[in-house]
Steps between C-alpha positions, in 0.01 A plus 500: 500500500611187331476161660827307539512187290462177694692258282545149633862407548587143410702452819239648733342293777132457564512630857708756682684358799511714814683386810289444811520745789788434737600614848873448436581838341359678806687268739821559305450876525450466876818293528698757304360777721613310810838437342560865419373614840726243664800644317442825686359389836561146614676179397200288608268692269751459219509122547119481514482702178748272324313186609162640392639623166669172412197293605256722308716488188530121516127451558410746223725317253354165609144626447590643159660172391195301609275736306723485193504119511119495516465697176400305188761452232 
């Protein structure tokens, strides 16, 4: 088998950036699950799901912005 060529691209960076682990995607999924369950069962569960979903989305965006601002130019 032939080896793929590893040519250096002029616009490539020295390091690969990976985002840190975050709890917010799991919290958002939980909020959406409550929201959808509340649509079927109970208004209180629907409101709890909406509050959790909005809060998790806002906190996830805030964490992503802080991380993005911390990256070097």
